[in-house]
C-alpha positions in Angstrom: -28.1 8.2 1.9 -25.1 6.0 2.7 -27.3 2.9 2.6 -28.4 3.9 -0.9 -24.9 4.4 -2.1 -23.8 1.1 -0.7 -26.7 -0.7 -2.4 -25.7 0.8 -5.7 -22.1 -0.2 -5.3 -23.3 -3.7 -4.3 -25.4 -3.8 -7.4 -22.5 -3.0 -9.6 -20.3 -5.5 -7.7 -22.8 -8.3 -8.5 -22.7 -7.3 -12.2 -26.4 -7.4 -12.5 -27.7 -5.8 -15.7 -29.9 -2.7 -15.5 -32.9 -4.5 -16.9 -32.5 -7.2 -14.2 -32.4 -4.5 -11.6 -35.4 -2.5 -12.6 -37.7 -5.5 -13.3 -38.6 -5.4 -9.6 -40.9 -2.6 -8.7 -39.2 -0.5 -6.1 -41.5 2.4 -5.2 -39.8 5.3 -3.3 -36.3 3.9 -3.7 -33.4 5.1 -5.9 -32.1 2.9 -8.7 -29.5 3.4 -11.4 -32.2 4.9 -13.6 -32.9 7.8 -11.2 -29.6 8.1 -9.4 -26.7 10.4 -10.4 -29.2 13.3 -10.8 -27.4 15.7 -8.4 -23.9 16.7 -7.6 -24.4 15.4 -4.1 -25.4 12.0 -5.4 -22.3 11.9 -7.7 -20.0 13.0 -4.8 -21.4 10.4 -2.5 -20.8 7.7 -5.1 -17.2 8.8 -5.6 -16.6 9.0 -1.9 -17.7 5.4 -1.6 -15.4 4.4 -4.5 -12.4 6.1 -2.9 -13.2 4.4 0.4 -13.3 1.0 -1.4 -9.9 1.7 -2.8 -8.4 2.5 0.6 -10.6 0.6 3.1 -8.4 1.6 6.1 -10.9 0.5 8.6 -11.3 -3.0 7.2 -8.4 -5.2 8.4 -8.9 -8.1 5.9 -10.0 -7.0 2.5 -7.1 -4.8 1.4 -5.0 -3.9 4.5 -4.1 -7.6 5.2 -3.0 -8.5 1.6 -1.0 -5.2 1.4 0.7 -6.2 4.7 1.2 -9.7 3.4 3.1 -8.3 0.4 5.5 -6.7 3.0 5.9 -10.1 4.6 7.1 -11.5 1.3 10.2 -9.3 1.4 13.4 -8.9 3.3 11.8 -6.2 5.5 9.2 -8.2 7.4 8.5 -11.6 9.0 4.9 -12.7 9.5 5.9 -12.0 13.1 3.0 -13.5 15.1 4.0 -17.0 16.1 1.1 -17.7 18.4 -1.9 -17.7 16.1 -3.1 -19.1 12.8 -0.9 -17.7 10.0 -2.8 -19.2 7.0 -3.7 -15.8 5.6 -0.1 -14.7 5.3 2.0 -17.9 5.1 1.5 -18.7 1.4 3.1 -15.5 0.3 5.5 -15.0 3.1 7.1 -18.4 2.7 6.6 -18.6 -1.1 4.4 -21.7 -1.0 1.5 -20.0 -2.6 -0.6 -22.0 -5.1 -3.8 -21.0 -7.0 -5.9 -22.9 -4.5 -4.0 -21.7 -1.4 -3.5 -17.9 -1.8 -4.3 -16.8 1.7 -5.6 -13.2 1.8 -4.3 -12.4 -1.7 -7.6 -13.6 -3.0 -9.4 -10.7 -1.4 -7.2 -8.1 -3.1 -8.0 -9.5 -6.6 -11.7 -9.7 -5.9 -12.0 -6.3 -4.1 -10.3 -4.4 -6.9 -12.5 -5.8 -9.6 -15.5 -4.9 -7.6 -14.2 -1.4 -7.4 -13.3 -1.3 -11.1 -16.8 -2.4 -12.1 -18.3 0.3 -9.8 -15.9 2.9 -11.2 -16.9 2.0 -14.8 -20.6 2.2 -14.0 -20.2 5.5 -12.2 -18.1 7.0 -15.1 -20.8 6.1 -17.6 -23.6 7.6 -15.5 -21.8 10.7 -14.5 -20.8 11.5 -18.1 -24.5 12.1 -18.8 -25.6 13.4 -15.4 -27.4 16.8 -15.2 -24.5 18.5 -13.3 -22.1 21.2 -14.3 -19.0 20.4 -16.4 -16.8 21.4 -13.5 -18.6 18.9 -11.3 -18.3 16.2 -13.9 -14.6 16.8 -14.2 -14.1 16.5 -10.5 -16.0 13.3 -9.9 -15.0 11.6 -13.1 -11.3 12.6 -12.5 -11.4 11.1 -9.1 -13.0 7.9 -10.4 -10.4 7.5 -13.1 -7.7 7.7 -10.5 -9.4 5.0 -8.4 -9.7 2.7 -11.4 -6.0 3.3 -12.3 -4.8 2.6 -8.8 -6.8 -0.7 -8.7 -5.2 -1.8 -12.0 -1.7 -0.6 -10.7 -1.9 -3.0 -7.8 -3.4 -5.8 -9.8 -0.8 -5.7 -12.6 2.1 -5.6 -10.1 0.7 -8.5 -8.1 -0.6 -10.8 -10.9 0.8 -9.6 -14.2 -1.6 -9.9 -17.1 -5.1 -9.4 -15.8 -8.5 -8.9 -17.4 -8.9 -5.3 -18.6 -12.2 -3.5 -19.1 -13.4 0.0 -19.0 -17.2 -0.3 -19.4 -19.7 -1.7 -16.9 -20.5 -5.4 -17.5 -23.7 -7.3 -17.2 -24.0 -11.0 -16.4 -23.8 -11.8 -20.2 -20.4 -10.1 -20.5 -18.2 -12.0 -18.1 -16.0 -13.6 -20.8 -12.9 -11.6 -20.4 -9.5 -13.0 -21.0 -6.3 -11.6 -19.5 -4.8 -8.5 -21.2 -1.0 -8.1 -21.5 0.9 -6.1 -18.9 1.7 -3.5 -21.5 -2.0 -3.0 -22.3 -2.9 -2.7 -18.7 -0.2 -0.1 -18.1 -1.3 1.8 -21.1 -4.8 2.0 -19.7 -3.4 3.1 -16.3 -1.5 5.9 -17.9 -4.5 6.9 -20.0 -6.7 7.0 -16.9 -4.2 9.0 -14.9 -3.6 11.5 -17.7 -7.3 12.0 -18.2 -7.7 12.3 -14.4 -5.0 15.0 -14.1 -6.6 16.9 -17.0 -10.1 16.8 -15.5 -8.8 17.8 -12.1 -6.5 20.5 -13.5 -8.6 23.4 -12.4 -10.4 21.7 -9.5 -9.6 23.0 -6.0 -11.3 21.1 -3.2 -10.1 21.8 0.3 -11.0 18.4 1.7 -8.4 16.0 3.1 -8.1 12.6 1.5 -9.7 13.7 -1.9 -7.8 12.7 -5.0 -6.3 15.7 -6.9 -4.2 16.2 -10.0 -1.0 15.9 -8.1 -1.9 12.4 -6.9 -2.5 11.5 -10.6 0.9 12.9 -11.7 2.6 11.2 -8.8 1.1 7.8 -9.6 2.1 8.5 -13.3 5.7 9.0 -12.0 5.5 5.7 -10.2 4.1 3.6 -13.0 6.5 5.2 -15.5 9.4 4.2 -13.2 8.0 0.6 -12.9 8.0 0.4 -16.7 11.5 1.8 -17.1 10.2 4.8 -18.9 12.9 6.9 -17.4 12.1 10.2 -19.1 8.5 10.1 -18.2 9.2 9.1 -14.6 11.5 12.1 -14.4 9.0 14.4 -16.1 6.1 13.6 -13.7 8.2 13.4 -10.5 9.8 16.7 -11.3 6.4 18.2 -12.0 5.1 17.2 -8.6 8.3 18.4 -6.9 8.6 21.7 -8.6 5.0 22.7 -9.2 3.0 20.9 -6.5 2.1 22.4 -3.1 4.2 19.9 -1.1 7.3 20.0 1.0 9.3 17.4 2.9 8.4 17.2 6.6 11.3 18.7 8.6 10.9 15.8 11.1 10.8 12.4 9.5 8.8 10.9 12.4 6.0 13.5 11.7 5.0 11.7 8.5 3.1 9.0 10.5 2.1 11.2 13.4 -1.4 10.7 14.6 -1.6 14.4 15.2 -0.3 15.3 11.7 -2.8 13.9 9.3 -2.4 15.0 5.7 0.8 16.9 6.5 2.8 19.0 4.1 4.5 16.0 2.5 1.4 13.9 2.0 0.1 13.6 -1.6 -2.5 11.0 -0.8 -3.3 9.0 2.4 -6.1 6.9 3.6 -8.1 8.8 6.2 -9.0 7.7 9.7 -10.9 9.1 12.7 -11.2 8.4 16.3 -14.8 9.6 16.5 -16.3 7.3 19.1 -19.8 6.7 17.7 -18.5 5.3 14.3 -15.9 2.8 13.3 -13.7 5.0 11.2 -10.3 4.2 12.6 -7.4 2.5 10.9 -7.1 -1.3 11.2 -3.4 -1.2 10.5 -2.1 -0.4 14.0 -4.2 -3.2 15.4 -3.2 -5.8 12.7 0.5 -4.9 13.0 0.6 -3.5 16.6 2.7 -5.1 19.3 1.1 -8.3 20.6 1.2 -9.1 24.3 1.6 -5.6 25.9 1.0 -5.6 29.6 0.2 -2.6 31.9 3.0 -3.5 34.3 5.5 -2.6 31.5 4.3 1.0 31.4 5.2 3.6 34.0 1.5 4.3 34.6 0.7 0.7 35.3 -2.7 1.6 33.7 -4.5 -0.9 31.5 -5.7 2.1 29.4 -2.2 2.5 28.0 -2.3 -1.1 26.6 -3.1 -1.6 22.9 -4.3 -5.0 22.0 -2.2 -5.5 18.8 -2.3 -8.7 16.8 1.5 -8.7 16.0 1.7 -9.3 12.3 4.3 -7.9 10.0 7.3 -7.6 12.3 10.5 -6.0 11.0 13.6 -8.1 10.3 17.0 -7.7 11.8 18.2 -7.5 8.2 16.3 -4.3 7.7 17.6 -2.9 11.0 21.1 -3.7 9.8 20.5 -1.7 6.7 19.8 1.4 8.8 22.8 0.7 11.1 25.1 0.4 8.1 24.3 4.0 7.2 24.3 5.2 10.8 20.7 6.1 10.0 19.4 6.7 13.6 16.3 8.8 12.8 14.8 6.5 10.1 15.7 3.4 12.0 14.0 4.6 15.2 11.1 6.0 13.2 10.6 2.6 11.5 11.6 0.0 14.1 11.3 -0.3 17.8 13.2 -3.2 19.4 11.9 -4.8 22.5 12.8 -2.8 25.6 13.8 0.4 23.7 11.9 3.6 24.2 9.2 4.3 21.7 10.7 7.0 19.5 8.9 10.3 20.1 7.0 8.8 23.1 10.0 8.2 25.4 8.4 9.7 28.5 5.2 7.6 28.6 6.7 4.5 27.0 10.4 4.5 28.0 10.9 0.7 27.6 8.4 -0.6 25.1 8.0 -4.3 26.0 5.6 -6.8 24.5 5.1 -10.6 24.4 8.4 -12.0 23.1 7.0 -15.5 23.1 4.7 -14.7 20.2 7.0 -12.2 18.4 9.4 -13.6 15.9 11.8 -10.7 15.8 11.6 -8.9 19.0 10.8 -5.8 17.0 7.7 -3.9 15.9 7.0 -1.3 13.2 7.2 2.2 14.7 5.4 3.7 11.8 2.2 1.8 12.8 2.5 2.8 16.5 -0.2 4.6 18.5 1.2 6.9 21.2 0.2 6.5 24.8 -1.5 9.9 25.0 -3.8 9.0 22.0 -4.6 5.6 23.6 -5.7 7.4 26.8 -8.0 9.7 24.8 -10.0 6.8 23.4 -12.9 5.0 25.1 -12.9 2.6 22.2 -9.6 1.5 20.5 -10.5 -1.3 18.1 -11.7 0.3 14.8 -11.2 3.7 16.3 -7.4 4.3 16.0 -6.6 7.6 14.3 -3.6 6.7 12.1 -3.8 7.8 8.5 -1.9 5.6 6.0 0.2 7.4 3.5 -0.1 6.0 -0.1 2.0 8.6 -1.9 4.3 11.2 -0.5 6.8 13.7 -1.8 10.0 11.8 -0.7 9.1 9.1 -3.2 9.1 11.6 -6.0 12.6 12.7 -5.1 13.7 9.0 -5.1 11.9 8.4 -8.4 13.6 11.4 -10.0 16.9 10.2 -8.7 16.5 6.7 -10.3 15.3 8.3 -13.5 18.2 10.7 -13.5 20.6 7.8 -13.1 19.3 6.2 -16.3 19.2 9.5 -18.2 22.5 11.0 -17.2 21.0 13.5 -14.7 22.1 14.3 -11.2 20.9 11.4 -9.1 23.1 12.2 -6.2 21.4 15.6 -5.6 18.0 14.0 -5.0 19.1 11.2 -2.6 21.2 13.8 -0.7 18.1 15.9 -0.2 16.4 12.9 1.3 19.4 12.1 3.5 19.8 15.6 4.7 16.3 15.5 6.2 17.4 12.7 8.5 20.7 14.4 9.3 22.9 12.0 7.2 26.0 13.2 5.4 25.7 13.5 1.6 27.0 10.8 -0.6 29.8 12.0 -2.9 32.0 10.5 -5.5 29.9 7.4 -6.3 28.7 6.5 -9.7 27.7 3.5 -11.9 26.4 0.3 -10.1 27.4 1.7 -6.7 25.2 4.7 -7.2 22.3 2.6 -8.4 22.5 0.3 -5.4 22.6 3.4 -3.1 19.4 4.7 -4.8 17.8 1.3 -4.2 18.9 1.3 -0.6 17.6 4.8 0.0 14.2 3.7 -1.3 14.3 0.8 1.2 15.3 2.9 4.2 12.9 5.8 3.4 9.8 3.9 2.3 9.9 0.7 4.5 6.4 -0.6 5.3 4.7 1.8 2.9 3.7 -0.8 0.3 6.5 -0.5 -2.2 9.2 -3.0 -1.2 7.9 -6.1 -2.9 7.1 -4.3 -6.1 10.5 -2.6 -6.0 12.6 -5.7 -5.6 10.7 -7.4 -8.3 11.3 -4.6 -10.8 14.7 -3.3 -9.8 17.6 -4.8 -11.7 20.7 -6.0 -9.9 23.5 -4.1 -11.9 25.8 -7.1 -11.5 23.5 -9.7 -13.0 20.8 -7.5 -14.7 18.3 -9.8 -13.0 15.5 -8.7 -10.6 16.9 -7.8 -7.2 14.6 -10.3 -5.5 16.4 -13.2 -7.2 19.6 -12.2 -5.4 17.8 -12.0 -2.0 15.5 -15.0 -2.0 15.9 -18.7 -2.9 18.4 -21.2 -1.4 21.4 -19.1 -2.2 19.8 -15.7 -1.7 21.7 -13.3 0.5 18.7 -12.7 2.7 18.1 -16.4 3.2 21.7 -17.1 3.9 21.9 -14.2 6.4 19.0 -15.6 8.3 20.4 -19.2 8.3 23.6 -17.9 9.8 22.2 -15.2 12.0 22.9 -14.8 15.7 20.2 -12.4 16.3 19.0 -13.1 19.9 15.3 -12.7 19.1 14.8 -14.2 15.7 17.0 -17.3 16.3 15.3 -18.2 19.6 11.7 -18.2 18.2 11.7 -20.8 15.4 7.9 -21.2 15.3 8.3 -19.1 12.2 11.0 -20.8 10.2 14.4 -19.1 10.0 14.8 -20.0 6.3 12.3 -17.4 5.2 12.4 -17.0 1.4 14.2 -20.3 0.7 11.2 -21.6 -1.4 11.4 -18.6 -3.8 11.5 -19.8 -7.4 12.3 -17.1 -10.0 10.5 -19.0 -12.7 7.2 -18.3 -11.1 7.4 -16.1 -7.9 8.0 -12.8 -9.7 4.1 -12.7 -9.7 1.4 -14.2 -7.6 -0.9 -16.8 -9.2 -4.3 -16.0 -10.5 -6.9 -17.3 -8.0 -8.1 -20.7 -9.3 -11.7 -19.7 -8.6 -11.4 -16.9 -11.2 -10.1 -19.4 -13.8 -12.9 -21.8 -13.0 -15.6 -19.0 -13.2 -14.3 -18.0 -16.6 -14.6 -21.5 -18.0 -10.9 -21.6 -18.6 -10.7 -18.3 -20.6 -8.5 -16.8 -17.9 -5.2 -18.7 -17.9 -2.7 -19.2 -15.1 0.7 -17.6 -14.6 3.7 -19.8 -15.6 4.7 -22.7 -13.4 1.8 -22.5 -10.9 
């Protein structure tokens, strides 16, 4: 059955018309004309759609560009200084051009494949001979998938082609739609998704539900500065949803706590040994150059062959230190030679290859504990680390920021988040100081969870009313100047990744990535380029 589903998805990806498809006689096979006839077929199709949105076991198509977006911020270096960095360098060093986009090409292409597939599935499922409840479930999930694809596209590229019907080869003449129109469609899809999923209860991990739709509505409302809506939807998830903050922050990314009480949506993974269902992230961003001699066991089974991309900056570490935020710092960053937080007995001095590591640090959130490594005969493509996409803490921080702009109690929400990691509450702050603290709490709480680049592009510096990224990057940016004057013993001794990270940032163009030149060429010039690229 899976081969059938993949072939149908592949069909929609290639944008072949139905008539083209059925001209070839295919006896005993399923086509679009005889598929979507049962609930199981519809569910299989939606499962494949959701997988295409998440792709946790495919390191390049979506995991790599999402990690590359992290590398374009003050949180992460490229990190690996011993291998070809052409996939990540254009964004990380702000030298990206339409003809040299690194792995950002794949995000653009992959999401449009999924959007086309979602459109096709929605049309077919609307007339499928299944119950209304089944239609609501599968169509509601598909609408969320389409909305999430457009959310990442509009925040990465700005105006993008917008379509909600399946296209044939004669229909590929779409121009870019304005950001506002794309967001309007995202909101419409998410509201319809929530409505269709309102009474659907499916006890299966990783499946989209109405709370995921409301939570993404809260996020996209915040990104549009629709403060009242952001507060409305975040509050709805907090007060009505079945979620609670994990009592232990480290437990959010625990390999033994998949789909925990705080998780609203996360990409699923499995260590099952006869299939490649593991997450690619701990390999892509795992410590490079581990050696068995550095583990107490002196056992090669304890070694994980990480590739060493997306290494934390000392600037991010300093942000934790400035708040005396021990728990979130150790749960997010492991410095060379420190114990792996939560795995101190089996990995008391986590050491890795400093010669190929820019910062002497790795991301603890992506770490696979030693006991889990020992349980696996196969590691690559079999690492059981789920990737959180949306969790409850973000809703508190969204409500805090919305409250700030609408006169509500923003301090209460950030203090709930701080209390979880045993930090004293903030008191007596208001105005720009409070807004900056909300921004800081988002950074400390959500580091390496896919939001930092989008946040610093949209957040306004209360001093200048310009995007925060403009104060961080560029020749005079605080992050750039910090690095140029840094005395960090790791970062400043490995200059194979330049220390002037972010110096090439240009606010006249780099608030968005360029549209891939190939897409412009294929459209015959109907698709235009972002300014100054």
